[in-house]
PQR file of N, CA, C, O and H, with PARSE charges and radii, in Angstrom:
ATOM      1  N   MET A   1      -7.656   9.707 -15.050 -0.4000 1.5000
ATOM      2  CA  MET A   1      -7.812   9.390 -13.587 -0.0000 2.0000
ATOM      3  C   MET A   1      -9.251   9.555 -13.128  0.5500 1.7000
ATOM      4  O   MET A   1      -9.748   8.825 -12.270 -0.5500 1.4000
ATOM      5  N   LEU A   2      -9.856  10.473 -13.691 -0.4000 1.5000
ATOM      6  CA  LEU A   2     -11.398  10.630 -13.197 -0.0000 2.0000
ATOM      7  C   LEU A   2     -12.143   9.348 -13.596  0.5500 1.7000
ATOM      8  O   LEU A   2     -12.908   8.835 -12.779 -0.5500 1.4000
ATOM      9  H   LEU A   2      -9.453  11.066 -14.388  0.4000 1.0000
ATOM     10  N   GLY A   3     -11.987   8.882 -14.635 -0.4000 1.5000
ATOM     11  CA  GLY A   3     -12.604   7.642 -15.029 -0.0000 2.0000
ATOM     12  C   GLY A   3     -12.335   6.537 -14.165  0.5500 1.7000
ATOM     13  O   GLY A   3     -13.227   5.844 -13.675 -0.5500 1.4000
ATOM     14  H   GLY A   3     -11.366   9.299 -15.298  0.4000 1.0000
ATOM     15  N   LEU A   4     -11.066   6.359 -13.966 -0.4000 1.5000
ATOM     16  CA  LEU A   4     -10.672   5.296 -12.924 -0.0000 2.0000
ATOM     17  C   LEU A   4     -11.254   5.443 -11.561  0.5500 1.7000
ATOM     18  O   LEU A   4     -11.768   4.480 -10.991 -0.5500 1.4000
ATOM     19  H   LEU A   4     -10.342   6.921 -14.365  0.4000 1.0000
ATOM     20  N   THR A   5     -11.185   6.612 -11.034 -0.4000 1.5000
ATOM     21  CA  THR A   5     -11.736   7.131  -9.736 -0.0000 2.0000
ATOM     22  C   THR A   5     -13.133   6.666  -9.675  0.5500 1.7000
ATOM     23  O   THR A   5     -13.492   5.907  -8.775 -0.5500 1.4000
ATOM     24  H   THR A   5     -10.767   7.394 -11.497  0.4000 1.0000
ATOM     25  N   VAL A   6     -13.884   7.055 -10.529 -0.4000 1.5000
ATOM     26  CA  VAL A   6     -15.314   6.712 -10.514 -0.0000 2.0000
ATOM     27  C   VAL A   6     -15.597   5.242 -10.506  0.5500 1.7000
ATOM     28  O   VAL A   6     -16.363   4.749  -9.679 -0.5500 1.4000
ATOM     29  H   VAL A   6     -13.592   7.671 -11.260  0.4000 1.0000
ATOM     30  N   ARG A   7     -14.987   4.545 -11.418 -0.4000 1.5000
ATOM     31  CA  ARG A   7     -15.071   2.957 -11.405 -0.0000 2.0000
ATOM     32  C   ARG A   7     -14.640   2.392 -10.029  0.5500 1.7000
ATOM     33  O   ARG A   7     -15.270   1.494  -9.470 -0.5500 1.4000
ATOM     34  H   ARG A   7     -14.365   4.945 -12.090  0.4000 1.0000
ATOM     35  N   ALA A   8     -13.528   2.971  -9.516 -0.4000 1.5000
ATOM     36  CA  ALA A   8     -13.075   2.369  -8.256 -0.0000 2.0000
ATOM     37  C   ALA A   8     -13.958   2.692  -7.170  0.5500 1.7000
ATOM     38  O   ALA A   8     -14.050   1.873  -6.256 -0.5500 1.4000
ATOM     39  H   ALA A   8     -13.016   3.700  -9.970  0.4000 1.0000
ATOM     40  N   VAL A   9     -14.669   3.836  -7.122 -0.4000 1.5000
ATOM     41  CA  VAL A   9     -15.604   4.125  -6.063 -0.0000 2.0000
ATOM     42  C   VAL A   9     -16.802   3.214  -6.092  0.5500 1.7000
ATOM     43  O   VAL A   9     -17.380   2.896  -5.052 -0.5500 1.4000
ATOM     44  H   VAL A   9     -14.594   4.502  -7.865  0.4000 1.0000
ATOM     45  N   THR A  10     -17.163   2.809  -7.238 -0.4000 1.5000
ATOM     46  CA  THR A  10     -18.406   1.988  -7.502 -0.0000 2.0000
ATOM     47  C   THR A  10     -17.968   0.462  -7.448  0.5500 1.7000
ATOM     48  O   THR A  10     -18.843  -0.401  -7.499 -0.5500 1.4000
ATOM     49  H   THR A  10     -16.695   3.067  -8.083  0.4000 1.0000
ATOM     50  N   SER A  11     -16.718   0.139  -7.353 -0.4000 1.5000
ATOM     51  CA  SER A  11     -16.513  -1.305  -7.230 -0.0000 2.0000
ATOM     52  C   SER A  11     -15.259  -1.444  -6.320  0.5500 1.7000
ATOM     53  O   SER A  11     -14.147  -1.216  -6.797 -0.5500 1.4000
ATOM     54  H   SER A  11     -16.006   0.840  -7.311  0.4000 1.0000
ATOM     55  N   PRO A  12     -15.412  -1.808  -5.037 -0.5600 1.5000
ATOM     56  CA  PRO A  12     -14.344  -1.910  -4.087  0.2800 2.0000
ATOM     57  C   PRO A  12     -13.305  -2.968  -4.474  0.5500 1.7000
ATOM     58  O   PRO A  12     -12.140  -2.837  -4.096 -0.5500 1.4000
ATOM     59  N   SER A  13     -13.686  -4.000  -5.207 -0.4000 1.5000
ATOM     60  CA  SER A  13     -12.674  -5.038  -5.620 -0.0000 2.0000
ATOM     61  C   SER A  13     -11.762  -4.393  -6.719  0.5500 1.7000
ATOM     62  O   SER A  13     -10.573  -4.701  -6.809 -0.5500 1.4000
ATOM     63  H   SER A  13     -14.632  -4.107  -5.514  0.4000 1.0000
ATOM     64  N   LEU A  14     -12.303  -3.575  -7.469 -0.4000 1.5000
ATOM     65  CA  LEU A  14     -11.459  -2.917  -8.464 -0.0000 2.0000
ATOM     66  C   LEU A  14     -10.630  -1.959  -7.810  0.5500 1.7000
ATOM     67  O   LEU A  14      -9.463  -1.809  -8.174 -0.5500 1.4000
ATOM     68  H   LEU A  14     -13.269  -3.325  -7.395  0.4000 1.0000
ATOM     69  N   ALA A  15     -11.162  -1.247  -6.809 -0.4000 1.5000
ATOM     70  CA  ALA A  15     -10.177  -0.261  -6.087 -0.0000 2.0000
ATOM     71  C   ALA A  15      -8.940  -0.982  -5.494  0.5500 1.7000
ATOM     72  O   ALA A  15      -7.812  -0.498  -5.584 -0.5500 1.4000
ATOM     73  H   ALA A  15     -12.109  -1.368  -6.514  0.4000 1.0000
ATOM     74  N   ARG A  16      -9.194  -2.123  -4.905 -0.4000 1.5000
ATOM     75  CA  ARG A  16      -8.142  -2.933  -4.374 -0.0000 2.0000
ATOM     76  C   ARG A  16      -7.147  -3.348  -5.439  0.5500 1.7000
ATOM     77  O   ARG A  16      -5.944  -3.307  -5.184 -0.5500 1.4000
ATOM     78  H   ARG A  16     -10.110  -2.516  -4.832  0.4000 1.0000
ATOM     79  N   ASP A  17      -7.577  -3.733  -6.580 -0.4000 1.5000
ATOM     80  CA  ASP A  17      -6.790  -4.168  -7.697 -0.0000 2.0000
ATOM     81  C   ASP A  17      -5.990  -3.062  -8.200  0.5500 1.7000
ATOM     82  O   ASP A  17      -4.818  -3.271  -8.512 -0.5500 1.4000
ATOM     83  H   ASP A  17      -8.554  -3.767  -6.787  0.4000 1.0000
ATOM     84  N   LEU A  18      -6.549  -1.818  -8.319 -0.4000 1.5000
ATOM     85  CA  LEU A  18      -5.824  -0.670  -8.787 -0.0000 2.0000
ATOM     86  C   LEU A  18      -4.750  -0.230  -7.911  0.5500 1.7000
ATOM     87  O   LEU A  18      -3.679   0.200  -8.339 -0.5500 1.4000
ATOM     88  H   LEU A  18      -7.501  -1.649  -8.065  0.4000 1.0000
ATOM     89  N   LEU A  19      -5.075  -0.352  -6.562 -0.4000 1.5000
ATOM     90  CA  LEU A  19      -4.066  -0.036  -5.530 -0.0000 2.0000
ATOM     91  C   LEU A  19      -2.887  -0.865  -5.601  0.5500 1.7000
ATOM     92  O   LEU A  19      -1.739  -0.421  -5.575 -0.5500 1.4000
ATOM     93  H   LEU A  19      -5.945  -0.702  -6.214  0.4000 1.0000
ATOM     94  N   ARG A  20      -3.242  -2.232  -5.702 -0.4000 1.5000
ATOM     95  CA  ARG A  20      -2.252  -3.154  -5.781 -0.0000 2.0000
ATOM     96  C   ARG A  20      -1.247  -2.885  -7.000  0.5500 1.7000
ATOM     97  O   ARG A  20      -0.023  -2.893  -6.867 -0.5500 1.4000
ATOM     98  H   ARG A  20      -4.174  -2.593  -5.723  0.4000 1.0000
ATOM     99  N   VAL A  21      -1.892  -2.657  -8.154 -0.4000 1.5000
ATOM    100  CA  VAL A  21      -1.005  -2.323  -9.305 -0.0000 2.0000
ATOM    101  C   VAL A  21      -0.208  -1.156  -9.060  0.5500 1.7000
ATOM    102  O   VAL A  21       0.997  -1.183  -9.314 -0.5500 1.4000
ATOM    103  H   VAL A  21      -2.886  -2.651  -8.262  0.4000 1.0000
ATOM    104  N   ALA A  22      -0.812  -0.041  -8.548 -0.4000 1.5000
ATOM    105  CA  ALA A  22       0.089   1.211  -8.325 -0.0000 2.0000
ATOM    106  C   ALA A  22       1.223   0.953  -7.337  0.5500 1.7000
ATOM    107  O   ALA A  22       2.305   1.532  -7.441 -0.5500 1.4000
ATOM    108  H   ALA A  22      -1.790  -0.019  -8.342  0.4000 1.0000
ATOM    109  N   TRP A  23       0.953   0.080  -6.387 -0.4000 1.5000
ATOM    110  CA  TRP A  23       2.060  -0.347  -5.320 -0.0000 2.0000
ATOM    111  C   TRP A  23       3.243  -1.064  -6.203  0.5500 1.7000
ATOM    112  O   TRP A  23       4.428  -0.774  -6.039 -0.5500 1.4000
ATOM    113  H   TRP A  23       0.074  -0.390  -6.302  0.4000 1.0000
ATOM    114  N   ARG A  24       2.782  -2.044  -7.171 -0.4000 1.5000
ATOM    115  CA  ARG A  24       3.844  -2.703  -7.808 -0.0000 2.0000
ATOM    116  C   ARG A  24       4.605  -1.758  -8.771  0.5500 1.7000
ATOM    117  O   ARG A  24       5.761  -2.065  -9.060 -0.5500 1.4000
ATOM    118  H   ARG A  24       1.820  -2.280  -7.305  0.4000 1.0000
ATOM    119  N   PHE A  25       4.091  -0.707  -9.258 -0.4000 1.5000
ATOM    120  CA  PHE A  25       4.701   0.043 -10.216 -0.0000 2.0000
ATOM    121  C   PHE A  25       5.513   1.090  -9.603  0.5500 1.7000
ATOM    122  O   PHE A  25       6.185   1.809 -10.342 -0.5500 1.4000
ATOM    123  H   PHE A  25       3.152  -0.458  -9.024  0.4000 1.0000
ATOM    124  N   ARG A  26       5.531   1.277  -8.211 -0.4000 1.5000
ATOM    125  CA  ARG A  26       6.223   2.360  -7.615 -0.0000 2.0000
ATOM    126  C   ARG A  26       7.847   2.178  -7.814  0.5500 1.7000
ATOM    127  O   ARG A  26       8.382   1.098  -8.065 -0.5500 1.4000
ATOM    128  H   ARG A  26       4.985   0.692  -7.610  0.4000 1.0000
ATOM    129  N   SER A  27       8.465   3.312  -7.672 -0.4000 1.5000
ATOM    130  CA  SER A  27      10.071   3.385  -7.838 -0.0000 2.0000
ATOM    131  C   SER A  27      10.440   2.765  -6.511  0.5500 1.7000
ATOM    132  O   SER A  27       9.791   2.917  -5.476 -0.5500 1.4000
ATOM    133  H   SER A  27       8.031   4.189  -7.468  0.4000 1.0000
ATOM    134  N   ARG A  28      11.603   2.014  -6.646 -0.4000 1.5000
ATOM    135  CA  ARG A  28      12.163   1.571  -5.651 -0.0000 2.0000
ATOM    136  C   ARG A  28      12.921   2.619  -4.883  0.5500 1.7000
ATOM    137  O   ARG A  28      13.553   3.470  -5.508 -0.5500 1.4000
ATOM    138  H   ARG A  28      12.130   1.891  -7.487  0.4000 1.0000
ATOM    139  N   ARG A  29      12.899   2.612  -3.526 -0.4000 1.5000
ATOM    140  CA  ARG A  29      13.585   3.600  -2.588 -0.0000 2.0000
ATOM    141  C   ARG A  29      12.792   4.928  -2.854  0.5500 1.7000
ATOM    142  O   ARG A  29      13.422   5.972  -2.686 -0.5500 1.4000
ATOM    143  H   ARG A  29      12.386   1.920  -3.019  0.4000 1.0000
ATOM    144  N   TRP A  30      11.583   5.000  -3.219 -0.4000 1.5000
ATOM    145  CA  TRP A  30      10.837   6.257  -3.457 -0.0000 2.0000
ATOM    146  C   TRP A  30      10.814   7.129  -2.289  0.5500 1.7000
ATOM    147  O   TRP A  30      10.648   8.342  -2.412 -0.5500 1.4000
ATOM    148  H   TRP A  30      11.072   4.151  -3.356  0.4000 1.0000
ATOM    149  N   PHE A  31      10.986   6.523  -1.082 -0.4000 1.5000
ATOM    150  CA  PHE A  31      11.022   7.387   0.217 -0.0000 2.0000
ATOM    151  C   PHE A  31      12.151   8.124   0.364  0.5500 1.7000
ATOM    152  O   PHE A  31      12.223   8.849   1.356 -0.5500 1.4000
ATOM    153  H   PHE A  31      11.122   5.537  -0.982  0.4000 1.0000
ATOM    154  N   LEU A  32      13.241   8.089  -0.581 -0.4000 1.5000
ATOM    155  CA  LEU A  32      14.461   8.789  -0.318 -0.0000 2.0000
ATOM    156  C   LEU A  32      14.501  10.001  -1.259  0.5500 1.7000
ATOM    157  O   LEU A  32      15.399  10.826  -1.089 -0.5500 1.4000
ATOM    158  H   LEU A  32      13.181   7.500  -1.387  0.4000 1.0000
ATOM    159  N   ARG A  33      13.593  10.175  -2.244 -0.4000 1.5000
ATOM    160  CA  ARG A  33      13.633  11.161  -3.230 -0.0000 2.0000
ATOM    161  C   ARG A  33      12.323  12.038  -3.208  0.5500 1.7000
ATOM    162  O   ARG A  33      11.234  11.486  -3.056 -0.5500 1.4000
ATOM    163  H   ARG A  33      12.864   9.504  -2.382  0.4000 1.0000
ATOM    164  N   PRO A  34      12.421  13.355  -3.355 -0.5600 1.5000
ATOM    165  CA  PRO A  34      11.206  14.161  -3.294  0.2800 2.0000
ATOM    166  C   PRO A  34      10.461  13.801  -4.503  0.5500 1.7000
ATOM    167  O   PRO A  34      11.195  13.430  -5.419 -0.5500 1.4000
ATOM    168  N   PRO A  35       9.195  13.806  -4.762 -0.5600 1.5000
ATOM    169  CA  PRO A  35       8.251  14.334  -3.690  0.2800 2.0000
ATOM    170  C   PRO A  35       7.889  13.334  -2.493  0.5500 1.7000
ATOM    171  O   PRO A  35       7.004  13.610  -1.684 -0.5500 1.4000
ATOM    172  N   PHE A  36       8.579  12.246  -2.444 -0.4000 1.5000
ATOM    173  CA  PHE A  36       8.399  11.251  -1.403 -0.0000 2.0000
ATOM    174  C   PHE A  36       7.080  10.526  -1.398  0.5500 1.7000
ATOM    175  O   PHE A  36       6.442  10.246  -0.383 -0.5500 1.4000
ATOM    176  H   PHE A  36       9.298  12.022  -3.101  0.4000 1.0000
ATOM    177  N   LEU A  37       6.681  10.207  -2.838 -0.4000 1.5000
ATOM    178  CA  LEU A  37       5.467   9.531  -3.165 -0.0000 2.0000
ATOM    179  C   LEU A  37       5.730   8.247  -3.844  0.5500 1.7000
ATOM    180  O   LEU A  37       6.645   8.228  -4.667 -0.5500 1.4000
ATOM    181  H   LEU A  37       7.199  10.435  -3.663  0.4000 1.0000
ATOM    182  N   PRO A  38       5.065   7.184  -3.618 -0.5600 1.5000
ATOM    183  CA  PRO A  38       5.312   5.961  -4.315  0.2800 2.0000
ATOM    184  C   PRO A  38       4.701   5.883  -5.788  0.5500 1.7000
ATOM    185  O   PRO A  38       3.734   5.186  -6.094 -0.5500 1.4000
ATOM    186  N   ILE A  39       5.379   6.663  -6.603 -0.4000 1.5000
ATOM    187  CA  ILE A  39       4.981   6.702  -8.089 -0.0000 2.0000
ATOM    188  C   ILE A  39       6.114   6.204  -8.903  0.5500 1.7000
ATOM    189  O   ILE A  39       7.284   6.279  -8.527 -0.5500 1.4000
ATOM    190  H   ILE A  39       6.165   7.229  -6.355  0.4000 1.0000
ATOM    191  N   PRO A  40       5.736   5.700 -10.014 -0.5600 1.5000
ATOM    192  CA  PRO A  40       6.743   5.134 -10.919  0.2800 2.0000
ATOM    193  C   PRO A  40       7.749   6.189 -11.507  0.5500 1.7000
ATOM    194  O   PRO A  40       7.497   7.393 -11.548 -0.5500 1.4000
ATOM    195  N   SER A  41       8.869   5.641 -11.939 -0.4000 1.5000
ATOM    196  CA  SER A  41       9.776   6.704 -12.406 -0.0000 2.0000
ATOM    197  C   SER A  41       9.255   7.045 -13.893  0.5500 1.7000
ATOM    198  O   SER A  41       8.592   6.219 -14.520 -0.5500 1.4000
ATOM    199  H   SER A  41       9.075   4.663 -11.905  0.4000 1.0000
ATOM    200  N   ALA A  42       9.587   8.299 -14.419 -0.4000 1.5000
ATOM    201  CA  ALA A  42       9.293   8.628 -15.702 -0.0000 2.0000
ATOM    202  C   ALA A  42       9.758   7.883 -16.856  0.5500 1.7000
ATOM    203  O   ALA A  42       9.091   7.725 -17.879 -0.5500 1.4000
ATOM    204  H   ALA A  42      10.125   8.970 -13.910  0.4000 1.0000
ATOM    205  N   ALA A  43      11.046   7.384 -16.636 -0.4000 1.5000
ATOM    206  CA  ALA A  43      11.653   6.546 -17.655 -0.0000 2.0000
ATOM    207  C   ALA A  43      10.961   5.184 -17.701  0.5500 1.7000
ATOM    208  O   ALA A  43      10.803   4.625 -18.786 -0.5500 1.4000
ATOM    209  H   ALA A  43      11.588   7.513 -15.805  0.4000 1.0000
ATOM    210  N   TYR A  44      10.536   4.622 -16.534 -0.4000 1.5000
ATOM    211  CA  TYR A  44       9.777   3.350 -16.692 -0.0000 2.0000
ATOM    212  C   TYR A  44       8.461   3.432 -17.248  0.5500 1.7000
ATOM    213  O   TYR A  44       8.038   2.535 -17.978 -0.5500 1.4000
ATOM    214  H   TYR A  44      10.665   5.076 -15.652  0.4000 1.0000
ATOM    215  N   THR A  45       7.706   4.554 -16.926 -0.4000 1.5000
ATOM    216  CA  THR A  45       6.370   4.773 -17.486 -0.0000 2.0000
ATOM    217  C   THR A  45       6.542   4.908 -18.947  0.5500 1.7000
ATOM    218  O   THR A  45       5.775   4.248 -19.648 -0.5500 1.4000
ATOM    219  H   THR A  45       8.049   5.283 -16.334  0.4000 1.0000
ATOM    220  N   ARG A  46       7.480   5.703 -19.556 -0.4000 1.5000
ATOM    221  CA  ARG A  46       7.658   5.887 -20.976 -0.0000 2.0000
ATOM    222  C   ARG A  46       7.891   4.534 -21.579  0.5500 1.7000
ATOM    223  O   ARG A  46       7.257   4.186 -22.576 -0.5500 1.4000
ATOM    224  H   ARG A  46       8.103   6.239 -18.987  0.4000 1.0000
ATOM    225  N   TRP A  47       8.877   3.677 -20.942 -0.4000 1.5000
ATOM    226  CA  TRP A  47       9.102   2.373 -21.562 -0.0000 2.0000
ATOM    227  C   TRP A  47       7.802   1.469 -21.649  0.5500 1.7000
ATOM    228  O   TRP A  47       7.493   0.814 -22.644 -0.5500 1.4000
ATOM    229  H   TRP A  47       9.392   3.960 -20.133  0.4000 1.0000
ATOM    230  N   ARG A  48       7.097   1.526 -20.487 -0.4000 1.5000
ATOM    231  CA  ARG A  48       5.794   0.665 -20.446 -0.0000 2.0000
ATOM    232  C   ARG A  48       4.932   1.146 -21.490  0.5500 1.7000
ATOM    233  O   ARG A  48       4.355   0.301 -22.174 -0.5500 1.4000
ATOM    234  H   ARG A  48       7.347   2.058 -19.678  0.4000 1.0000
ATOM    235  N   MET A  49       4.736   2.471 -21.745 -0.4000 1.5000
ATOM    236  CA  MET A  49       3.925   2.990 -22.771 -0.0000 2.0000
ATOM    237  C   MET A  49       4.371   2.592 -24.122  0.5500 1.7000
ATOM    238  O   MET A  49       3.562   2.232 -24.978 -0.5500 1.4000
ATOM    239  H   MET A  49       5.206   3.158 -21.189  0.4000 1.0000
ATOM    240  N   TYR A  50       5.619   2.648 -24.323 -0.4000 1.5000
ATOM    241  CA  TYR A  50       6.242   2.324 -25.732 -0.0000 2.0000
ATOM    242  C   TYR A  50       6.108   0.881 -25.978  0.5500 1.7000
ATOM    243  O   TYR A  50       5.815   0.513 -27.116 -0.5500 1.4000
ATOM    244  H   TYR A  50       6.276   2.941 -23.628  0.4000 1.0000
ATOM    245  N   THR A  51       6.308  -0.058 -24.952 -0.4000 1.5000
ATOM    246  CA  THR A  51       6.089  -1.429 -25.181 -0.0000 2.0000
ATOM    247  C   THR A  51       4.743  -1.896 -25.477  0.5500 1.7000
ATOM    248  O   THR A  51       4.521  -2.792 -26.291 -0.5500 1.4000
ATOM    249  H   THR A  51       6.546   0.240 -24.027  0.4000 1.0000
ATOM    250  N   ALA A  52       3.761  -1.229 -24.752 -0.4000 1.5000
ATOM    251  CA  ALA A  52       2.300  -1.580 -24.979 -0.0000 2.0000
ATOM    252  C   ALA A  52       1.609  -0.837 -26.091  0.5500 1.7000
ATOM    253  O   ALA A  52       0.732  -1.456 -26.694 -0.5500 1.4000
ATOM    254  H   ALA A  52       3.941  -0.501 -24.091  0.4000 1.0000
ATOM    255  N   TYR A  53       1.885   0.451 -26.464 -0.4000 1.5000
ATOM    256  CA  TYR A  53       1.238   1.036 -27.429 -0.0000 2.0000
ATOM    257  C   TYR A  53       2.085   1.702 -28.608  0.5500 1.7000
ATOM    258  O   TYR A  53       1.542   2.385 -29.476 -0.5500 1.4000
ATOM    259  H   TYR A  53       2.597   0.955 -25.974  0.4000 1.0000
ATOM    260  N   GLY A  54       3.401   1.462 -28.572 -0.4000 1.5000
ATOM    261  CA  GLY A  54       4.262   1.946 -29.555 -0.0000 2.0000
ATOM    262  C   GLY A  54       4.487   3.446 -29.473  0.5500 1.7000
ATOM    263  O   GLY A  54       5.039   4.042 -30.398 -0.5500 1.4000
ATOM    264  H   GLY A  54       3.842   0.907 -27.867  0.4000 1.0000
ATOM    265  N   ASP A  55       4.087   4.031 -28.431 -0.4000 1.5000
ATOM    266  CA  ASP A  55       4.264   5.518 -28.320 -0.0000 2.0000
ATOM    267  C   ASP A  55       4.571   5.809 -26.795  0.5500 1.7000
ATOM    268  O   ASP A  55       3.765   5.525 -25.909 -0.5500 1.4000
ATOM    269  H   ASP A  55       3.639   3.547 -27.680  0.4000 1.0000
ATOM    270  N   GLU A  56       5.646   6.324 -26.588 -0.4000 1.5000
ATOM    271  CA  GLU A  56       6.055   6.517 -25.114 -0.0000 2.0000
ATOM    272  C   GLU A  56       5.117   7.666 -24.485  0.5500 1.7000
ATOM    273  O   GLU A  56       5.074   7.818 -23.264 -0.5500 1.4000
ATOM    274  H   GLU A  56       6.301   6.555 -27.308  0.4000 1.0000
ATOM    275  N   ARG A  57       4.391   8.443 -25.336 -0.4000 1.5000
ATOM    276  CA  ARG A  57       3.568   9.498 -24.766 -0.0000 2.0000
ATOM    277  C   ARG A  57       2.082   8.998 -24.553  0.5500 1.7000
ATOM    278  O   ARG A  57       1.258   9.737 -24.013 -0.5500 1.4000
ATOM    279  H   ARG A  57       4.426   8.320 -26.328  0.4000 1.0000
ATOM    280  N   ALA A  58       1.775   7.796 -24.966 -0.4000 1.5000
ATOM    281  CA  ALA A  58       0.423   7.185 -24.934 -0.0000 2.0000
ATOM    282  C   ALA A  58      -0.169   7.268 -23.605  0.5500 1.7000
ATOM    283  O   ALA A  58       0.501   7.136 -22.581 -0.5500 1.4000
ATOM    284  H   ALA A  58       2.444   7.196 -25.405  0.4000 1.0000
ATOM    285  N   VAL A  59      -1.471   7.495 -23.619 -0.4000 1.5000
ATOM    286  CA  VAL A  59      -2.293   7.403 -22.454 -0.0000 2.0000
ATOM    287  C   VAL A  59      -3.184   6.302 -22.584  0.5500 1.7000
ATOM    288  O   VAL A  59      -4.038   6.344 -23.470 -0.5500 1.4000
ATOM    289  H   VAL A  59      -2.015   7.603 -24.451  0.4000 1.0000
ATOM    290  N   PRO A  60      -3.096   5.233 -21.755 -0.5600 1.5000
ATOM    291  CA  PRO A  60      -3.891   4.194 -21.852  0.2800 2.0000
ATOM    292  C   PRO A  60      -5.356   4.358 -21.661  0.5500 1.7000
ATOM    293  O   PRO A  60      -5.761   5.188 -20.846 -0.5500 1.4000
ATOM    294  N   PRO A  61      -6.120   3.682 -22.300 -0.5600 1.5000
ATOM    295  CA  PRO A  61      -7.726   3.860 -22.096  0.2800 2.0000
ATOM    296  C   PRO A  61      -8.109   3.215 -20.775  0.5500 1.7000
ATOM    297  O   PRO A  61      -7.482   2.250 -20.337 -0.5500 1.4000
ATOM    298  N   VAL A  62      -9.066   3.717 -20.192 -0.4000 1.5000
ATOM    299  CA  VAL A  62      -9.486   3.295 -18.961 -0.0000 2.0000
ATOM    300  C   VAL A  62      -9.740   1.789 -18.930  0.5500 1.7000
ATOM    301  O   VAL A  62      -9.366   1.108 -17.975 -0.5500 1.4000
ATOM    302  H   VAL A  62      -9.574   4.501 -20.548  0.4000 1.0000
ATOM    303  N   GLU A  63     -10.354   1.297 -19.942 -0.4000 1.5000
ATOM    304  CA  GLU A  63     -10.710  -0.174 -20.110 -0.0000 2.0000
ATOM    305  C   GLU A  63      -9.461  -0.913 -20.015  0.5500 1.7000
ATOM    306  O   GLU A  63      -9.446  -1.917 -19.303 -0.5500 1.4000
ATOM    307  H   GLU A  63     -10.657   1.850 -20.718  0.4000 1.0000
ATOM    308  N   ASP A  64      -8.312  -0.521 -20.694 -0.4000 1.5000
ATOM    309  CA  ASP A  64      -7.029  -1.191 -20.609 -0.0000 2.0000
ATOM    310  C   ASP A  64      -6.479  -1.329 -19.228  0.5500 1.7000
ATOM    311  O   ASP A  64      -6.033  -2.402 -18.821 -0.5500 1.4000
ATOM    312  H   ASP A  64      -8.323   0.295 -21.273  0.4000 1.0000
ATOM    313  N   VAL A  65      -6.512  -0.259 -18.519 -0.4000 1.5000
ATOM    314  CA  VAL A  65      -6.000  -0.169 -17.103 -0.0000 2.0000
ATOM    315  C   VAL A  65      -6.886  -1.008 -16.273  0.5500 1.7000
ATOM    316  O   VAL A  65      -6.315  -1.640 -15.384 -0.5500 1.4000
ATOM    317  H   VAL A  65      -6.874   0.612 -18.849  0.4000 1.0000
ATOM    318  N   ILE A  66      -8.032  -1.130 -16.369 -0.4000 1.5000
ATOM    319  CA  ILE A  66      -9.024  -1.986 -15.658 -0.0000 2.0000
ATOM    320  C   ILE A  66      -8.768  -3.439 -15.899  0.5500 1.7000
ATOM    321  O   ILE A  66      -8.715  -4.280 -15.001 -0.5500 1.4000
ATOM    322  H   ILE A  66      -8.496  -0.616 -17.091  0.4000 1.0000
ATOM    323  N   ARG A  67      -8.602  -3.691 -17.263 -0.4000 1.5000
ATOM    324  CA  ARG A  67      -8.313  -5.058 -17.643 -0.0000 2.0000
ATOM    325  C   ARG A  67      -6.853  -5.620 -16.970  0.5500 1.7000
ATOM    326  O   ARG A  67      -6.741  -6.734 -16.458 -0.5500 1.4000
ATOM    327  H   ARG A  67      -8.645  -3.008 -17.992  0.4000 1.0000
ATOM    328  N   TYR A  68      -5.879  -4.728 -17.066 -0.4000 1.5000
ATOM    329  CA  TYR A  68      -4.670  -5.131 -16.474 -0.0000 2.0000
ATOM    330  C   TYR A  68      -4.687  -5.264 -14.982  0.5500 1.7000
ATOM    331  O   TYR A  68      -4.009  -6.125 -14.422 -0.5500 1.4000
ATOM    332  H   TYR A  68      -5.970  -3.823 -17.482  0.4000 1.0000
ATOM    333  N   ALA A  69      -5.582  -4.283 -14.218 -0.4000 1.5000
ATOM    334  CA  ALA A  69      -5.644  -4.365 -12.763 -0.0000 2.0000
ATOM    335  C   ALA A  69      -6.377  -5.690 -12.447  0.5500 1.7000
ATOM    336  O   ALA A  69      -5.995  -6.333 -11.469 -0.5500 1.4000
ATOM    337  H   ALA A  69      -6.133  -3.584 -14.672  0.4000 1.0000
ATOM    338  N   ARG A  70      -7.358  -6.126 -13.170 -0.4000 1.5000
ATOM    339  CA  ARG A  70      -8.108  -7.210 -12.840 -0.0000 2.0000
ATOM    340  C   ARG A  70      -7.182  -8.381 -13.018  0.5500 1.7000
ATOM    341  O   ARG A  70      -7.114  -9.247 -12.145 -0.5500 1.4000
ATOM    342  H   ARG A  70      -7.667  -5.604 -13.965  0.4000 1.0000
ATOM    343  N   TRP A  71      -6.409  -8.441 -14.211 -0.4000 1.5000
ATOM    344  CA  TRP A  71      -5.682  -9.549 -14.371 -0.0000 2.0000
ATOM    345  C   TRP A  71      -4.570  -9.712 -13.335  0.5500 1.7000
ATOM    346  O   TRP A  71      -4.318 -10.833 -12.894 -0.5500 1.4000
ATOM    347  H   TRP A  71      -6.464  -7.738 -14.920  0.4000 1.0000
ATOM    348  N   ALA A  72      -3.917  -8.662 -12.943 -0.4000 1.5000
ATOM    349  CA  ALA A  72      -2.958  -8.666 -11.871 -0.0000 2.0000
ATOM    350  C   ALA A  72      -3.394  -9.020 -10.533  0.5500 1.7000
ATOM    351  O   ALA A  72      -2.653  -9.534  -9.695 -0.5500 1.4000
ATOM    352  H   ALA A  72      -4.122  -7.751 -13.301  0.4000 1.0000
ATOM    353  N   GLY A  73      -4.834  -8.681 -10.323 -0.4000 1.5000
ATOM    354  CA  GLY A  73      -5.443  -9.065  -8.996 -0.0000 2.0000
ATOM    355  C   GLY A  73      -5.673 -10.531  -8.868  0.5500 1.7000
ATOM    356  O   GLY A  73      -5.801 -11.065  -7.766 -0.5500 1.4000
ATOM    357  H   GLY A  73      -5.436  -8.263 -11.004  0.4000 1.0000
ATOM    358  N   ARG A  74      -5.726 -11.197 -10.024 -0.4000 1.5000
ATOM    359  CA  ARG A  74      -5.875 -12.662  -9.892 -0.0000 2.0000
ATOM    360  C   ARG A  74      -4.723 -13.366  -9.723  0.5500 1.7000
ATOM    361  O   ARG A  74      -4.797 -14.541  -9.363 -0.5500 1.4000
ATOM    362  H   ARG A  74      -5.622 -10.762 -10.918  0.4000 1.0000
ATOM    363  N   ARG A  75      -3.508 -12.768  -9.952 -0.4000 1.5000
ATOM    364  CA  ARG A  75      -2.245 -13.448  -9.795 -0.0000 2.0000
ATOM    365  C   ARG A  75      -1.853 -13.574  -8.408  0.5500 1.7000
ATOM    366  O   ARG A  75      -0.797 -14.133  -8.113 -0.5500 1.4000
ATOM    367  H   ARG A  75      -3.448 -11.814 -10.245  0.4000 1.0000
TER
END
């Protein structure tokens, strides 16, 4: 998170793309369940990490997250 935060502060367009991706990944009806934050479900996150890296506990490198956010921002 720290690496992404630093990069987003120095690049407003990247910050916009990262926020857009975060919003897309949110759980549906997130406002009905504590902690009332628009975060993805744990099951969905595990599935995404498994399909991308072959390990559901993987932590994606900062560059992978940035590359995906840039790609998604162009769509």
